[in-house]
C-alpha positions as CSV (number, residue, x, y, z in Angstrom):
1,X,12.9,13.9,8.5
2,X,13.2,10.2,9.5
3,X,11.3,9.3,12.8
4,X,13.3,7.9,15.7
5,X,13.9,4.0,16.0
6,X,11.0,2.3,17.8
7,X,11.7,0.8,21.0
8,X,8.6,-1.3,21.3
9,X,10.0,-4.5,19.8
10,X,7.2,-5.0,17.4
11,X,7.9,-6.7,14.2
12,X,5.4,-5.0,12.1
13,X,5.3,-1.4,10.9
14,X,1.8,-0.2,9.5
15,X,2.5,2.6,6.9
16,X,-0.3,5.3,6.7
17,X,0.3,8.0,4.1
18,X,-1.6,11.2,4.5
19,X,-2.4,14.2,2.5
20,X,-5.4,16.2,3.6
21,X,-6.8,13.6,6.0
22,X,-7.5,15.7,9.1
23,X,-11.2,14.3,9.1
24,X,-10.3,10.6,9.1
25,X,-6.8,10.3,10.8
26,X,-7.7,10.0,14.4
27,X,-10.4,7.4,13.5
28,X,-8.2,5.1,11.4
29,X,-5.4,5.2,13.8
30,X,-7.6,4.2,16.8
31,X,-9.0,1.5,14.6
32,X,-5.6,0.2,13.7
33,X,-4.6,0.1,17.3
34,X,-7.7,-1.8,18.4
35,X,-7.1,-4.4,15.6
36,X,-3.3,-4.9,16.1
37,X,-2.1,-3.3,19.3
38,X,1.2,-4.9,19.3
39,X,2.1,-3.1,15.9
40,X,3.9,0.2,15.4
41,X,2.3,2.9,13.2
42,X,4.1,5.1,10.9
43,X,2.1,8.4,9.5
44,X,3.9,9.8,6.5
45,X,2.4,13.0,5.8
46,X,3.2,15.3,2.9
47,X,2.9,18.6,4.3
48,X,-0.9,18.6,4.4
49,X,-2.3,22.1,4.3
50,X,-5.4,21.1,6.4
51,X,-3.5,20.4,9.6
52,X,-3.2,16.6,9.3
53,X,0.7,16.8,10.2
54,X,-0.3,18.4,13.4
55,X,-2.9,15.8,14.3
56,X,-0.2,13.2,13.3
57,X,2.1,14.8,16.1
58,X,-0.6,14.8,18.7
59,X,-1.1,11.1,18.2
60,X,2.6,10.4,18.3
61,X,2.9,12.3,21.4
62,X,0.1,10.1,23.0
63,X,1.1,6.8,21.8
64,X,4.8,5.5,21.9
65,X,3.9,3.0,18.9
66,X,3.0,5.9,16.5
67,X,5.4,7.9,14.7
68,X,5.5,10.6,12.1
69,X,7.6,11.2,9.0
70,X,6.9,14.7,7.6
71,X,7.8,15.5,4.1
72,X,8.4,18.7,2.6
73,X,5.5,18.6,0.0
74,X,3.0,16.3,-1.8
75,X,5.3,13.7,-3.7
76,X,2.6,11.0,-4.4
77,X,1.3,7.9,-2.8
78,X,4.0,5.5,-4.4
79,X,6.9,7.8,-2.9
80,X,5.3,7.9,0.6
81,X,4.9,4.2,0.8
82,X,8.6,3.8,-0.4
83,X,9.8,6.3,2.2
84,X,7.8,4.2,4.9
85,X,9.1,0.9,3.6
86,X,12.7,2.4,3.9
87,X,12.0,3.2,7.7
88,X,10.7,-0.3,8.0
89,X,14.0,-1.7,6.5
90,X,16.1,0.5,8.5
91,X,14.6,-0.3,11.8
92,X,14.6,-4.0,11.4
93,X,10.9,-4.8,11.1
94,X,9.8,-8.0,9.5
95,X,6.7,-6.7,7.8
96,X,5.3,-3.6,6.6
97,X,1.6,-2.9,6.0
98,X,0.1,-0.5,3.3
99,X,-3.3,0.9,4.5
100,X,-5.3,4.0,3.4
101,X,-5.9,6.7,5.8
102,X,-9.5,7.4,4.7
103,X,-11.1,4.3,6.3
104,X,-11.7,2.3,3.1
105,X,-9.6,-0.5,4.3
106,X,-10.9,-2.2,7.4
107,X,-8.1,-2.6,9.9
108,X,-10.1,-5.5,11.5
109,X,-8.8,-7.6,8.6
110,X,-5.4,-7.2,9.5
111,X,-5.0,-10.0,11.9
112,X,-6.0,-12.5,9.4
113,X,-3.7,-11.0,6.8
114,X,-0.7,-11.1,9.2
115,X,-1.6,-14.5,10.1
116,X,-1.4,-15.7,6.6
117,X,1.7,-13.8,6.1
118,X,3.4,-15.6,9.0
119,X,2.0,-19.1,8.6
120,X,2.4,-19.2,4.6
121,X,5.7,-17.5,4.5
122,X,4.1,-15.3,1.9
123,X,6.2,-12.2,0.6
124,X,3.0,-10.2,-0.1
125,X,-0.5,-10.7,1.2
126,X,-3.1,-8.7,-0.6
127,X,-6.6,-7.6,0.7
128,X,-8.5,-8.4,-2.3
129,X,-11.7,-7.2,-3.6
130,X,-12.0,-9.5,-6.5
131,X,-11.6,-13.0,-5.1
132,X,-14.5,-15.1,-3.7
133,X,-15.7,-13.4,-0.4
134,X,-14.5,-9.8,-1.4
135,X,-16.6,-6.9,-2.3
136,X,-16.8,-3.3,-2.7
137,X,-19.4,-1.0,-0.9
138,X,-20.9,2.3,-2.2
139,X,-19.2,2.2,-5.5
140,X,-21.3,2.8,-8.7
141,X,-21.3,0.2,-11.5
142,X,-18.9,2.1,-13.8
143,X,-16.2,2.2,-11.1
144,X,-16.5,-1.4,-10.4
145,X,-16.4,-2.0,-14.3
146,X,-13.3,0.2,-14.6
147,X,-11.4,-1.7,-11.4
148,X,-12.3,-5.0,-12.9
149,X,-11.3,-4.2,-16.5
150,X,-7.9,-2.6,-15.1
151,X,-7.1,-5.7,-13.2
152,X,-7.9,-8.0,-16.1
153,X,-5.8,-6.0,-18.5
154,X,-2.9,-5.8,-16.0
155,X,-3.1,-9.6,-15.6
156,X,-3.0,-10.4,-19.2
157,X,-0.4,-7.8,-20.3
158,X,2.1,-8.9,-17.4
159,X,1.2,-12.6,-17.3
160,X,0.2,-12.1,-13.5
161,X,-1.9,-14.5,-11.5
162,X,-3.0,-11.9,-8.9
163,X,-6.6,-11.1,-9.1
164,X,-6.6,-7.7,-7.5
165,X,-3.4,-6.4,-8.5
166,X,-4.3,-2.8,-8.1
167,X,-5.4,-3.1,-4.3
168,X,-3.9,-1.0,-1.9
169,X,-4.4,-3.1,1.3
170,X,-1.2,-5.2,1.7
171,X,1.3,-7.1,4.2
172,X,4.7,-7.1,2.6
173,X,7.9,-9.0,4.0
174,X,10.3,-6.3,4.3
175,X,13.3,-8.7,3.1
176,X,11.0,-9.2,-0.2
177,X,10.8,-5.3,-0.7
178,X,14.6,-4.7,0.2
179,X,15.5,-6.9,-2.9
180,X,13.7,-4.4,-5.1
181,X,15.6,-1.3,-6.3
182,X,13.4,1.3,-4.9
183,X,15.2,3.9,-6.9
184,X,13.8,2.6,-10.0
185,X,10.2,2.4,-8.8
186,X,8.7,5.8,-10.1
187,X,5.0,4.9,-10.7
188,X,2.2,6.2,-8.5
189,X,-1.3,5.3,-7.4
190,X,-2.8,2.2,-8.9
191,X,0.1,1.6,-11.2
192,X,2.6,1.7,-8.2
193,X,0.5,-1.2,-6.7
194,X,0.7,-3.0,-9.9
195,X,4.5,-2.5,-10.2
196,X,5.4,-3.7,-6.8
197,X,3.1,-6.7,-6.7
198,X,4.3,-7.7,-10.2
199,X,8.0,-7.3,-9.3
200,X,7.4,-9.5,-6.1
201,X,5.6,-12.1,-8.1
202,X,8.1,-12.1,-11.0
203,X,11.1,-12.5,-8.7
204,X,9.4,-15.8,-7.5
205,X,7.8,-14.3,-4.3
206,X,5.0,-16.0,-2.8
207,X,1.7,-13.7,-3.0
208,X,-1.6,-14.7,-1.3
209,X,-4.9,-12.8,-1.5
210,X,-7.3,-12.4,1.4
211,X,-11.0,-11.4,0.8
212,X,-12.0,-8.0,2.1
213,X,-14.8,-5.6,1.8
214,X,-13.8,-2.2,0.5
215,X,-15.8,0.6,1.5
216,X,-15.7,4.0,-0.3
217,X,-14.5,6.7,1.8
218,X,-17.3,8.8,3.8
219,X,-15.6,11.9,4.0
220,X,-13.0,13.9,2.2
221,X,-12.2,13.7,-1.5
222,X,-10.8,10.8,-3.2
223,X,-7.1,11.2,-4.7
224,X,-8.1,9.0,-7.6
225,X,-8.3,10.8,-11.0
226,X,-8.0,10.1,-14.7
227,X,-4.3,10.8,-14.9
228,X,-3.4,7.9,-12.5
229,X,-5.6,5.6,-14.5
230,X,-3.8,6.7,-17.7
231,X,-0.4,6.3,-16.1
232,X,-1.3,2.9,-15.3
233,X,-2.6,1.7,-18.5
234,X,0.4,3.3,-20.4
235,X,2.9,1.8,-18.0
236,X,1.4,-1.7,-17.9
237,X,1.3,-1.7,-21.6
238,X,5.1,-0.8,-22.0
239,X,5.9,-3.4,-19.3
240,X,3.9,-6.1,-21.0
241,X,5.4,-5.4,-24.4
242,X,9.0,-5.3,-22.9
243,X,8.7,-8.4,-20.9
244,X,7.4,-10.3,-24.0
245,X,10.5,-9.1,-25.8
246,X,12.8,-10.4,-23.3
247,X,13.9,-6.9,-22.2
248,X,12.6,-7.0,-18.6
249,X,15.2,-7.0,-15.8
250,X,13.7,-8.2,-12.4
251,X,15.9,-5.5,-10.4
252,X,16.6,-2.1,-11.6
253,X,14.4,-2.1,-14.5
254,X,12.9,1.2,-15.5
255,X,10.9,1.3,-18.5
């Protein structure tokens, strides 16, 4: 079900996908509201069995700038974001933001990221862990190594200049997203982030990176698992080989 059109006049829609985030949702929405009080927020809930959807409805009832998109079941992070981006396009927002519901991304960085987006004309601004000034907090060494290695491999295979192409804290220009054939974007998790950033970059879009501190979630369970990493490695390899063979199509390409 698509939420009703916002009447706030905001030009930015912050998309917050949720699945079993009952412990963290109220906090992250409150932090977003403090950081960017003039933005609208869309919570995309995949029928969370822990009551997250009901909490989202409570937040929406108390704040006209918050709306909820309830989906029938768990359909993946990438699909949730694409659903949110479609709402942003339909409602005429200029920018759409990706942010995790678990508090790993600090909403206090959003004013700086949105300023970069507006002043530089960037199609994509990434909250980056792996540029000077960026960092990760409470990660073991092996997870740092996996993230750095994954980013390095994706850059080499895809010919990308983005330092943190797997990052999930982003500001997109909605017009740039609308130029991508979302029907052909089927990857999830890390791979979804890689795919969209690469499509924007390869289409000639302007990409900027802003240093952030990524903080490992303090409550709940991470959605990351070995299958997501394997998907990313496999797809990036196929995309890289295909692009070098001249078979890549910037729009509607599905490997």
